[in-house]
Steps between C-alpha positions, in 0.01 A plus 500: 500500500468860628813663633494848654818682591458702817760774576498650856667832515686543841671808667645594832261465788236308296251308719591126453156380598352690194701296238577170680136422589395590145766296339418210715130513388611522137743212532228260610342524153796315374395174670287461171717428209271701275557809706854627556625822666862599486575760773816720513599808688654826359679793642627825326852383464476142594632601843414325832237688683390514867139437578301706764561213746870498431517180292746540219400370156706454194270527189519303182528784244538879469264712309753494208534115457159392629312261263173548344227564762133404471406612852688772673458541884592809704475425865452747785743667734509779747386839348853642509627202296223486235515885463864468427462248228206689359748785436744268313446578132702202394277257685184688390607484131570118539146440643341712222696273250288220637161665471385245239578211739209263581480654844674768702419460863582712810455383860396761768716812483664358192231699331694807555780373269244387239315835532823698433534344158164654388360167396227522757383845388129493428468154663392348832742367748536435871761489769520457882220679683726723690661627171185556292462874559874566456511290167192685372658844583826403330345356194164681446450341159463145659160415648619342824251242654500443880252208523649254258766244569582442140444746202542393140493769225618380155822319568582685822420328834544664850425353840447667829679387827761254540294191526298606202797416278396136558157585379649662190711181440190286516321744264795477252490121515132508407550761230784309341431128554125509575269425782581125535862571552432779748271267699763229493774739609272627788433150622860412476599801700224437757625143543855625526408745771316236696812274528667791687251476780443142557484401868801322633 
């Protein structure tokens, strides 16, 4: 049995779509007993956060007591929010501590936070198309790509706009569990979506 522990780092004004959709995709792999994903959320102090849409979320752990992480996810948020987190040395040190994890992933403007750690220096990455020029100017040592939905360099994966987080989740499933599991997950999601739009 393959079990992967996925830690999602949350902060005030994070965009819920970026991590909820991704978590849903990853969770579908657990329908196969041989492929298991354990997903949990983390904030700096273990405090409740407020998402960009106003939804309040109580995390599972703080960065101090979080368990071992195989895959670290850094979702997007408004530029002001991600830039604030990017200045937080305690959070950056914690992310750097996980530099040898199987994967560290950023969604959309979450790349600002990952970029601030220096882990992306000399590597390729992407972000939302409206933030590409700003990200490149802020982190000139990163090669920011504007035409790719998902960019994978070593163990670092970044994705472009909001919906591309789903693409990144599917990419992760294939990388970790293989193409058959990815195809099964895609079919499961497609069938699930179809049931939402059945005519009455």
